[in-house]
RONUGU-380519 format. One record per residue (C-alpha): residue number from 1; residue in one letter; x, y, z. Coordinates in steps of 0.05 Angstrom, whole numbers, plus 5000, padded with zeros to 4 digits. Each point is the difference from the previous one (the first is absolute). Last residue first. Layout:
BEGIN
+-----+------+------+------+------+
|  nr | rest |    u |    v |    w |
+-----+------+------+------+------+
| NUM |    A |    X |    Y |    Z |
...
+-----+------+------+------+------+
This chain:
BEGIN
+-----+------+------+------+------+
|  nr | rest |    u |    v |    w |
+-----+------+------+------+------+
| 425 |    S | 8175 | 7500 | 2118 |
| 424 |    G | 5028 | 5027 | 5065 |
| 423 |    A | 5022 | 5067 | 4976 |
| 422 |    D | 4936 | 5016 | 4965 |
| 421 |    A | 4959 | 4982 | 5067 |
| 420 |    E | 5048 | 5044 | 5039 |
| 419 |    A | 4989 | 5057 | 4951 |
| 418 |    A | 4919 | 4993 | 5009 |
| 417 |    I | 5009 | 4999 | 5070 |
| 416 |    R | 5037 | 5063 | 4999 |
| 415 |    D | 4959 | 5033 | 4949 |
| 414 |    M | 4934 | 4979 | 5047 |
| 413 |    E | 5036 | 5028 | 5062 |
| 412 |    Y | 5013 | 5065 | 4971 |
| 411 |    R | 4930 | 5009 | 4971 |
| 410 |    V | 4977 | 4984 | 5067 |
| 409 |    I | 5050 | 5053 | 5031 |
| 408 |    G | 4973 | 5051 | 4955 |
| 407 |    E | 4925 | 4987 | 5024 |
| 406 |    A | 5025 | 5007 | 5068 |
| 405 |    S | 5034 | 5067 | 4985 |
| 404 |    D | 5066 | 5032 | 5000 |
| 403 |    A | 5034 | 4938 | 4968 |
| 402 |    P | 5058 | 4957 | 5021 |
| 401 |    P | 4996 | 5019 | 5072 |
| 400 |    A | 5063 | 5044 | 5024 |
| 399 |    P | 5040 | 4972 | 5059 |
| 398 |    L | 5007 | 5040 | 5063 |
| 397 |    I | 5070 | 5034 | 5008 |
| 396 |    V | 5026 | 4975 | 5067 |
| 395 |    Q | 5029 | 5055 | 5041 |
| 394 |    G | 5071 | 5031 | 5003 |
| 393 |    G | 5055 | 4987 | 4949 |
| 392 |    T | 5061 | 4993 | 5036 |
| 391 |    R | 4982 | 4950 | 5061 |
| 390 |    S | 4949 | 4973 | 4950 |
| 389 |    P | 4925 | 4985 | 5011 |
| 388 |    L | 4977 | 4931 | 4987 |
| 387 |    L | 4952 | 4971 | 4942 |
| 386 |    V | 4972 | 4931 | 5011 |
| 385 |    V | 4997 | 4944 | 4944 |
| 384 |    A | 4963 | 4939 | 5022 |
| 383 |    K | 5006 | 4925 | 4983 |
| 382 |    A | 4951 | 4945 | 5031 |
| 381 |    P | 5000 | 4926 | 5019 |
| 380 |    S | 4930 | 4981 | 5035 |
| 379 |    T | 5000 | 4931 | 5033 |
| 378 |    T | 5071 | 4981 | 5012 |
| 377 |    V | 5006 | 4938 | 5037 |
| 376 |    G | 5041 | 5000 | 5068 |
| 375 |    R | 4953 | 4956 | 5033 |
| 374 |    Q | 4980 | 5061 | 5048 |
| 373 |    N | 4978 | 5036 | 4936 |
| 372 |    E | 5040 | 5048 | 4950 |
| 371 |    A | 4978 | 5063 | 4973 |
| 370 |    W | 5044 | 5033 | 4951 |
| 369 |    V | 5042 | 5057 | 4979 |
| 368 |    E | 5055 | 5019 | 4950 |
| 367 |    V | 5018 | 5069 | 5001 |
| 366 |    D | 5025 | 5046 | 4947 |
| 365 |    V | 5024 | 5069 | 5020 |
| 364 |    E | 4990 | 5061 | 4956 |
| 363 |    N | 5029 | 5067 | 5019 |
| 362 |    R | 4969 | 5054 | 4943 |
| 361 |    V | 5045 | 5055 | 4978 |
| 360 |    E | 4976 | 5071 | 4984 |
| 359 |    A | 5044 | 5039 | 4951 |
| 358 |    G | 4989 | 4960 | 4935 |
| 357 |    D | 4936 | 5035 | 4982 |
| 356 |    P | 4962 | 4931 | 4996 |
| 355 |    G | 5029 | 4977 | 5066 |
| 354 |    P | 5068 | 4966 | 5002 |
| 353 |    V | 4996 | 4924 | 5031 |
| 352 |    Q | 5048 | 4980 | 5057 |
| 351 |    R | 5005 | 4928 | 5010 |
| 350 |    K | 4988 | 4945 | 5055 |
| 349 |    D | 4996 | 4927 | 4990 |
| 348 |    T | 4979 | 4937 | 5040 |
| 347 |    V | 4992 | 5018 | 5073 |
| 346 |    R | 4968 | 4949 | 5043 |
| 345 |    G | 4925 | 4987 | 5030 |
| 344 |    K | 4967 | 4958 | 5051 |
| 343 |    L | 4928 | 4995 | 5025 |
| 342 |    W | 4991 | 4942 | 5043 |
| 341 |    T | 4929 | 4970 | 5001 |
| 340 |    T | 4966 | 4958 | 5054 |
| 339 |    D | 4946 | 4949 | 4979 |
| 338 |    G | 4939 | 4986 | 5047 |
| 337 |    V | 4950 | 5023 | 4948 |
| 336 |    F | 5027 | 4985 | 4934 |
| 335 |    N | 5049 | 5029 | 4958 |
| 334 |    F | 4991 | 4972 | 4936 |
| 333 |    R | 5060 | 4991 | 4949 |
| 332 |    R | 5020 | 5036 | 4930 |
| 331 |    H | 4978 | 5073 | 5011 |
| 330 |    Q | 5044 | 5038 | 4959 |
| 329 |    V | 5013 | 5075 | 5018 |
| 328 |    S | 5027 | 5060 | 4959 |
| 327 |    L | 5016 | 5065 | 5036 |
| 326 |    K | 5018 | 5064 | 4972 |
| 325 |    W | 5017 | 5071 | 5030 |
| 324 |    L | 5005 | 4998 | 5074 |
| 323 |    W | 5029 | 5065 | 5020 |
| 322 |    G | 5050 | 5019 | 5051 |
| 321 |    E | 4997 | 5061 | 5046 |
| 320 |    D | 4955 | 4965 | 5051 |
| 319 |    G | 5039 | 4940 | 5008 |
| 318 |    I | 5034 | 4950 | 4947 |
| 317 |    W | 4996 | 4941 | 5046 |
| 316 |    D | 4934 | 5010 | 5032 |
| 315 |    T | 4966 | 5015 | 4934 |
| 314 |    L | 5034 | 4940 | 4968 |
| 313 |    L | 4973 | 4947 | 5056 |
| 312 |    H | 4934 | 5028 | 5003 |
| 311 |    C | 4998 | 4999 | 4925 |
| 310 |    L | 5011 | 4927 | 5006 |
| 309 |    W | 4943 | 4995 | 5054 |
| 308 |    T | 4953 | 5039 | 4951 |
| 307 |    E | 5016 | 4952 | 4939 |
| 306 |    R | 4987 | 4940 | 5051 |
| 305 |    M | 4932 | 5028 | 5023 |
| 304 |    G | 4981 | 5016 | 4928 |
| 303 |    G | 5008 | 4928 | 4985 |
| 302 |    Y | 4945 | 4985 | 5048 |
| 301 |    D | 5009 | 4949 | 5055 |
| 300 |    Y | 4981 | 4928 | 5015 |
| 299 |    S | 4941 | 4954 | 5023 |
| 298 |    T | 5007 | 4927 | 5006 |
| 297 |    P | 5018 | 4939 | 4960 |
| 296 |    L | 4984 | 5023 | 4928 |
| 295 |    G | 4956 | 4962 | 4956 |
| 294 |    L | 4946 | 5049 | 4990 |
| 293 |    E | 4953 | 4969 | 5053 |
| 292 |    Q | 5064 | 5002 | 5051 |
| 291 |    A | 5005 | 5075 | 4987 |
| 290 |    R | 4921 | 5011 | 5016 |
| 289 |    A | 5012 | 4951 | 5068 |
| 288 |    P | 5061 | 5041 | 5018 |
| 287 |    E | 4961 | 5067 | 5009 |
| 286 |    W | 5044 | 5060 | 5004 |
| 285 |    H | 5028 | 5006 | 4932 |
| 284 |    L | 4948 | 4955 | 4972 |
| 283 |    R | 4950 | 5052 | 5017 |
| 282 |    Q | 5019 | 5042 | 4942 |
| 281 |    V | 4945 | 4962 | 4962 |
| 280 |    T | 4948 | 5039 | 5041 |
| 279 |    D | 4943 | 4967 | 5036 |
| 278 |    P | 4933 | 4967 | 4981 |
| 277 |    V | 4970 | 4960 | 5058 |
| 276 |    N | 4994 | 4922 | 4990 |
| 275 |    L | 5027 | 4990 | 5071 |
| 274 |    A | 5064 | 4967 | 4970 |
| 273 |    N | 5005 | 5064 | 4958 |
| 272 |    A | 4966 | 5023 | 4935 |
| 271 |    P | 5039 | 5040 | 4946 |
| 270 |    Y | 4994 | 5074 | 5000 |
| 269 |    L | 5043 | 5032 | 4946 |
| 268 |    G | 4960 | 4952 | 4947 |
| 267 |    P | 4934 | 5034 | 5025 |
| 266 |    A | 5019 | 5063 | 4961 |
| 265 |    K | 4941 | 5044 | 4993 |
| 264 |    A | 4958 | 4978 | 5059 |
| 263 |    R | 5062 | 4986 | 5044 |
| 262 |    V | 5014 | 5070 | 4985 |
| 261 |    R | 4933 | 5026 | 5030 |
| 260 |    Y | 5009 | 4944 | 5054 |
| 259 |    A | 5070 | 5031 | 5022 |
| 258 |    L | 4966 | 5068 | 5010 |
| 257 |    R | 4945 | 4968 | 5036 |
| 256 |    F | 5045 | 4962 | 5050 |
| 255 |    A | 5068 | 5032 | 4994 |
| 254 |    G | 5040 | 5049 | 4958 |
| 253 |    P | 5060 | 5006 | 4955 |
| 252 |    P | 4997 | 4966 | 4929 |
| 251 |    T | 5041 | 4933 | 4999 |
| 250 |    L | 5064 | 5002 | 4964 |
| 249 |    Q | 5041 | 5057 | 5036 |
| 248 |    M | 4973 | 4991 | 5067 |
| 247 |    G | 5031 | 5058 | 5038 |
| 246 |    W | 5076 | 5002 | 5004 |
| 245 |    G | 5003 | 5036 | 5074 |
| 244 |    L | 4948 | 4961 | 5036 |
| 243 |    H | 5014 | 4937 | 4956 |
| 242 |    W | 5069 | 4994 | 5029 |
| 241 |    V | 4972 | 4998 | 5069 |
| 240 |    V | 4955 | 4940 | 4975 |
| 239 |    V | 5060 | 4963 | 4967 |
| 238 |    D | 5044 | 5007 | 5062 |
| 237 |    T | 4941 | 4980 | 5046 |
| 236 |    T | 5002 | 4928 | 4955 |
| 235 |    T | 5071 | 4993 | 5019 |
| 234 |    L | 5070 | 5003 | 4965 |
| 233 |    P | 5055 | 4977 | 5044 |
| 232 |    G | 5022 | 5054 | 4976 |
| 231 |    K | 5032 | 5048 | 4968 |
| 230 |    V | 5078 | 5009 | 5006 |
| 229 |    K | 5047 | 5049 | 4976 |
| 228 |    T | 5073 | 4991 | 4978 |
| 227 |    P | 5049 | 5057 | 5000 |
| 226 |    L | 5020 | 5013 | 4928 |
| 225 |    E | 5062 | 4967 | 4975 |
| 224 |    E | 5061 | 5030 | 4965 |
| 223 |    G | 5022 | 4969 | 4933 |
| 222 |    V | 5009 | 5068 | 4969 |
| 221 |    V | 5020 | 5050 | 5053 |
| 220 |    V | 4954 | 5059 | 5016 |
| 219 |    D | 5039 | 5061 | 5032 |
| 218 |    E | 5007 | 5042 | 4941 |
| 217 |    F | 4923 | 4992 | 4986 |
| 216 |    Y | 4987 | 5035 | 5067 |
| 215 |    R | 4947 | 4971 | 5052 |
| 214 |    P | 4978 | 5059 | 5032 |
| 213 |    Q | 4983 | 5006 | 5074 |
| 212 |    G | 4927 | 5012 | 5006 |
| 211 |    G | 4971 | 4931 | 5008 |
| 210 |    R | 5051 | 4949 | 4987 |
| 209 |    R | 4956 | 4945 | 5028 |
| 208 |    S | 5011 | 4949 | 5056 |
| 207 |    E | 4976 | 4933 | 5020 |
| 206 |    A | 5038 | 4968 | 5055 |
| 205 |    A | 4939 | 4981 | 5043 |
| 204 |    Y | 4967 | 4971 | 4942 |
| 203 |    L | 5061 | 4957 | 4985 |
| 202 |    A | 5000 | 4978 | 5077 |
| 201 |    D | 4926 | 4983 | 4994 |
| 200 |    I | 5014 | 4952 | 4941 |
| 199 |    Q | 5055 | 4969 | 5039 |
| 198 |    A | 4952 | 4993 | 5065 |
| 197 |    L | 4948 | 4969 | 4960 |
| 196 |    Q | 5051 | 4950 | 4971 |
| 195 |    E | 5025 | 4984 | 5074 |
| 194 |    A | 4928 | 4996 | 5028 |
| 193 |    S | 4985 | 4944 | 4950 |
| 192 |    Y | 4958 | 5014 | 4935 |
| 191 |    P | 4947 | 4956 | 4980 |
| 190 |    E | 5002 | 4970 | 4936 |
| 189 |    P | 4988 | 5041 | 4931 |
| 188 |    L | 4966 | 4964 | 4944 |
| 187 |    D | 5049 | 4977 | 4939 |
| 186 |    H | 4955 | 4997 | 4935 |
| 185 |    E | 5000 | 4943 | 4954 |
| 184 |    K | 4982 | 5028 | 4932 |
| 183 |    K | 4924 | 4997 | 4973 |
| 182 |    R | 4981 | 4965 | 4940 |
| 181 |    E | 4930 | 4979 | 5014 |
| 180 |    R | 4982 | 5057 | 5044 |
| 179 |    S | 5035 | 5053 | 4951 |
| 178 |    T | 4958 | 4964 | 4943 |
| 177 |    H | 4937 | 5006 | 5043 |
| 176 |    R | 5017 | 5081 | 5006 |
| 175 |    E | 5013 | 5010 | 4928 |
| 174 |    A | 5063 | 5046 | 4999 |
| 173 |    N | 5009 | 5075 | 4989 |
| 172 |    I | 5069 | 5028 | 5016 |
| 171 |    W | 5003 | 5073 | 5011 |
| 170 |    T | 5051 | 5047 | 4977 |
| 169 |    G | 5000 | 5073 | 5026 |
| 168 |    R | 5033 | 5067 | 4976 |
| 167 |    Q | 4992 | 5055 | 5050 |
| 166 |    L | 5023 | 5070 | 4973 |
| 165 |    C | 5015 | 5062 | 5051 |
| 164 |    T | 4987 | 5071 | 5009 |
| 163 |    P | 4978 | 5035 | 4936 |
| 162 |    E | 4979 | 5073 | 5006 |
| 161 |    G | 4928 | 5017 | 4982 |
| 160 |    H | 5002 | 5053 | 5055 |
| 159 |    Q | 4953 | 4951 | 5044 |
| 158 |    N | 5056 | 4948 | 4998 |
| 157 |    A | 5008 | 4947 | 4949 |
| 156 |    F | 5002 | 4925 | 4995 |
| 155 |    I | 5010 | 4949 | 4948 |
| 154 |    F | 4978 | 4929 | 5009 |
| 153 |    D | 5027 | 4951 | 4951 |
| 152 |    H | 4967 | 4931 | 4989 |
| 151 |    T | 5034 | 4937 | 4982 |
| 150 |    V | 4958 | 4935 | 4991 |
| 149 |    H | 5030 | 4925 | 5002 |
| 148 |    A | 4952 | 4952 | 4977 |
| 147 |    T | 5013 | 4931 | 5028 |
| 146 |    R | 4999 | 4927 | 4971 |
| 145 |    G | 5014 | 4952 | 5054 |
| 144 |    G | 4993 | 5033 | 5074 |
| 143 |    F | 5060 | 4982 | 5036 |
| 142 |    S | 5044 | 4966 | 4948 |
| 141 |    S | 4989 | 5062 | 4957 |
| 140 |    P | 4989 | 5007 | 4926 |
| 139 |    K | 4993 | 5074 | 4972 |
| 138 |    A | 4947 | 5038 | 4961 |
| 137 |    A | 5020 | 5073 | 4992 |
| 136 |    V | 4967 | 5065 | 5014 |
| 135 |    G | 5025 | 5068 | 4998 |
| 134 |    V | 4995 | 5080 | 5012 |
| 133 |    Q | 4936 | 5004 | 5031 |
| 132 |    T | 4987 | 5074 | 5025 |
| 131 |    R | 4985 | 5033 | 5061 |
| 130 |    L | 4997 | 5075 | 5012 |
| 129 |    C | 5005 | 5023 | 5071 |
| 128 |    R | 4989 | 5062 | 5030 |
| 127 |    A | 5029 | 5027 | 5062 |
| 126 |    R | 4986 | 5050 | 5061 |
| 125 |    D | 5052 | 5032 | 5038 |
| 124 |    G | 4988 | 5034 | 5071 |
| 123 |    L | 5066 | 4974 | 5029 |
| 122 |    A | 5048 | 4979 | 4945 |
| 121 |    F | 4999 | 4940 | 4954 |
| 120 |    P | 5070 | 5001 | 4972 |
| 119 |    R | 5033 | 5017 | 4932 |
| 118 |    W | 5021 | 4954 | 4945 |
| 117 |    W | 4988 | 4930 | 5026 |
| 116 |    E | 5007 | 4938 | 4956 |
| 115 |    F | 4969 | 4936 | 5017 |
| 114 |    E | 5001 | 4926 | 4981 |
| 113 |    M | 4954 | 4942 | 5022 |
| 112 |    V | 5011 | 4926 | 4976 |
| 111 |    A | 4959 | 4939 | 5017 |
| 110 |    Q | 4936 | 5018 | 5027 |
| 109 |    Y | 4953 | 4942 | 5005 |
| 108 |    S | 4933 | 4996 | 4972 |
| 107 |    G | 4953 | 4933 | 5004 |
| 106 |    L | 4952 | 5001 | 4947 |
| 105 |    G | 4927 | 5016 | 5009 |
| 104 |    A | 5003 | 5059 | 4948 |
| 103 |    F | 5056 | 4996 | 4948 |
| 102 |    P | 4970 | 5049 | 4948 |
| 101 |    D | 4977 | 5042 | 5058 |
| 100 |    G | 4930 | 5039 | 4990 |
|  99 |    R | 4989 | 5052 | 4951 |
|  98 |    L | 5059 | 5031 | 4970 |
|  97 |    L | 4985 | 4982 | 4926 |
|  96 |    A | 4928 | 5022 | 5006 |
|  95 |    K | 5018 | 5069 | 5033 |
|  94 |    T | 5056 | 5010 | 4941 |
|  93 |    E | 4940 | 4988 | 4955 |
|  92 |    P | 4952 | 5044 | 5038 |
|  91 |    D | 5053 | 5058 | 5004 |
|  90 |    P | 5040 | 4997 | 5064 |
|  89 |    R | 4999 | 5062 | 5050 |
|  88 |    P | 5079 | 5022 | 5003 |
|  87 |    A | 5038 | 4962 | 5052 |
|  86 |    A | 5027 | 5042 | 5061 |
|  85 |    D | 4967 | 4962 | 5056 |
|  84 |    E | 5021 | 5026 | 5066 |
|  83 |    G | 5063 | 4973 | 5023 |
|  82 |    M | 5031 | 4985 | 5067 |
|  81 |    T | 5004 | 4942 | 5050 |
|  80 |    Y | 5053 | 4959 | 4959 |
|  79 |    L | 5042 | 5062 | 4993 |
|  78 |    F | 5010 | 4998 | 5072 |
|  77 |    T | 5057 | 4955 | 4965 |
|  76 |    P | 5051 | 5054 | 5009 |
|  75 |    P | 4988 | 5019 | 5072 |
|  74 |    A | 4960 | 5066 | 5007 |
|  73 |    I | 5031 | 5067 | 5007 |
|  72 |    L | 4996 | 5048 | 5060 |
|  71 |    T | 5022 | 5071 | 4984 |
|  70 |    G | 5065 | 5043 | 4981 |
|  69 |    W | 5026 | 4949 | 4950 |
|  68 |    R | 5070 | 5014 | 5019 |
|  67 |    T | 4986 | 4980 | 5072 |
|  66 |    G | 4981 | 5044 | 5055 |
|  65 |    K | 4922 | 5009 | 4985 |
|  64 |    G | 4997 | 4923 | 4997 |
|  63 |    Y | 5017 | 4998 | 5074 |
|  62 |    D | 4936 | 5044 | 5017 |
|  61 |    P | 4958 | 4957 | 4951 |
|  60 |    D | 5018 | 4937 | 5041 |
|  59 |    C | 4982 | 4932 | 4971 |
|  58 |    Y | 5033 | 4986 | 4933 |
|  57 |    L | 5065 | 5045 | 5016 |
|  56 |    P | 4991 | 4975 | 5066 |
|  55 |    N | 5021 | 4926 | 4983 |
|  54 |    D | 4950 | 4958 | 5042 |
|  53 |    D | 5005 | 4940 | 4954 |
|  52 |    G | 4967 | 4930 | 5013 |
|  51 |    Y | 4961 | 4986 | 4941 |
|  50 |    G | 4937 | 5024 | 5022 |
|  49 |    Y | 5031 | 5057 | 5039 |
|  48 |    A | 5019 | 5030 | 4935 |
|  47 |    F | 4927 | 4999 | 4971 |
|  46 |    H | 4972 | 5028 | 5063 |
|  45 |    R | 5051 | 5057 | 5002 |
|  44 |    S | 4987 | 5016 | 4929 |
|  43 |    A | 4928 | 4999 | 5008 |
|  42 |    D | 5000 | 5039 | 5066 |
|  41 |    W | 5043 | 5058 | 4976 |
|  40 |    T | 4960 | 5007 | 4935 |
|  39 |    V | 5019 | 4986 | 4927 |
|  38 |    E | 4929 | 5006 | 4966 |
|  37 |    Y | 4949 | 4958 | 4968 |
|  36 |    N | 5021 | 4941 | 5043 |
|  35 |    H | 4968 | 4927 | 4986 |
|  34 |    P | 4996 | 5021 | 4932 |
|  33 |    P | 4935 | 4989 | 4960 |
|  32 |    N | 4986 | 4932 | 4970 |
|  31 |    P | 4996 | 4971 | 4933 |
|  30 |    L | 5054 | 5044 | 4970 |
|  29 |    P | 4977 | 5021 | 4926 |
|  28 |    Q | 5045 | 4965 | 4949 |
|  27 |    P | 5043 | 5035 | 4950 |
|  26 |    V | 5007 | 4962 | 4936 |
|  25 |    G | 5072 | 4984 | 4979 |
|  24 |    I | 4990 | 4923 | 5001 |
|  23 |    R | 4924 | 4987 | 5006 |
|  22 |    R | 4995 | 4962 | 4939 |
|  21 |    R | 5051 | 4953 | 5023 |
|  20 |    S | 4951 | 4979 | 5062 |
|  19 |    R | 4945 | 4991 | 4953 |
|  18 |    E | 5047 | 4950 | 4957 |
|  17 |    F | 5020 | 4966 | 5066 |
|  16 |    A | 4928 | 4987 | 5025 |
|  15 |    A | 4978 | 4974 | 4931 |
|  14 |    D | 5064 | 4953 | 5001 |
|  13 |    T | 4969 | 4974 | 5069 |
|  12 |    L | 5028 | 4992 | 5074 |
|  11 |    V | 4941 | 4973 | 5041 |
|  10 |    G | 4972 | 5036 | 5066 |
|   9 |    F | 4939 | 5030 | 4960 |
|   8 |    R | 4999 | 4977 | 4929 |
|   7 |    E | 5015 | 5042 | 4941 |
|   6 |    A | 4969 | 4975 | 4935 |
|   5 |    S | 4940 | 5042 | 5008 |
|   4 |    E | 5047 | 5061 | 4999 |
|   3 |    D | 5005 | 4984 | 4922 |
|   2 |    V | 5051 | 5056 | 4984 |
|   1 |    M | 4985 | 5037 | 4938 |
+-----+------+------+------+------+
C-alpha cells in the first residue's frame, strides 16, 4: 500500500512516483466539463479565428456542403475543446488511487504531444473522451533537476461510438524552486523595427491555402518545401483570443462565485497575486510577474497553440481533400510574448500502401515541420503523415483506428507500450 503521507506538495518524492505508476492503465475521470459539448458553427469558427485561420471548411457551413465531407468540419485540434467524460465510475480503491495529483504543486511543462485522426469532427457531432495514464518515468533535467515525465492517452469517440482520434501527451513535472535555482538563460524579444514588422506583414499578405483545389499525391516531390507561415509577434491579446475558442483547459470554467467554489476545493489552483488575491495558476501565460515568480523572464504561449499552428500549416498545404493523419510535436524552447514564430516544412518521403483488401491504396506523405523563432532557433520540431488524393485512385481513404472502441484502443496502447519497453530492455 502506498504511504500517501510520504508525498509532499510541490516536492518530487518516491511515494509520488510509486502512486503514479499504479495509475498506469487505469481510466481517469476528466476533471472539467468540455468547453464545447457539440461541434457548432460558432464554436468551430471561434476556435479557428483564435489561431488565425478563416478556412471556410471550418467557418462556413454552406461551403462545407460542397466539399467531400458534405458539411462543416472542425479543425484537427478542436478536440482540445471536446470530450464528455467516458471513464467508468471508480470503485472505492480506484477512487483512492486517483484522488489528487501525486505531483501536485510542481511546475508542469508540456514536452511532447502526438495525435492520430481517423475521422473528422463534423457539424453536430458530440464526443466522449477516455483518459488513461500510460507511462511515468524519472529523468534528470538541467532545467528542473529531477523531473517526472508523465504520459496520458486521450481517446475520443463520437456520439455513435466511432473512434475519431487519439491524443497522447507527455508532461514534464519539476519542482518550482529548483527551476528557479537552475534556470537556463532565456533570450527575450527586443523591440521590432518598422522594417521587421513590414517583413512579417508581407508574409501575412502572401499567405494562401490550397482550399478546394486537390493536391494530388503524384504531384508531390520529396524534398519540396511547404509555403512558410508566420504567427506573431505574440501578444497578450493573442493569448486571450486563443482562450475564447480553446477554453481554459486547466482551470474549470467560470468566474467569481463559480471560481470561488473551485478554489475552495483546490486552493493550489489559485495562488495569490501581488495584491494577495487568489488567481488562476494559468495567469503565467498573460501575467509576466507570475511567470517571473516561477523563474521565467515573462509570459509565454501554450504547447497546444504551436501544435495548432503546425496543423494550420499542414491543412492549408494539403487542401480540403487531403487528410492530416498523424502529428508528433516536441516542445523544446519557450515562445515568449513578443516572439515571432515561423512555421516551415518539407516533404521527406511518400509511399502508396495497399489497404486491407488489397484493392484500395492509401497515399501517404511524410512531412517534417517545425516552429522557428526570430533568432532562427527551432522551438518545436515535429513530424506528420498526411494522406492525399490520387489522380487515378480518387478520394483519400480515411485510416482505420487500431480497435473499434475506446476500451479496445486502450488495450492496444498498453500492448504497444509494453512491447516497446521489452524491446528497449
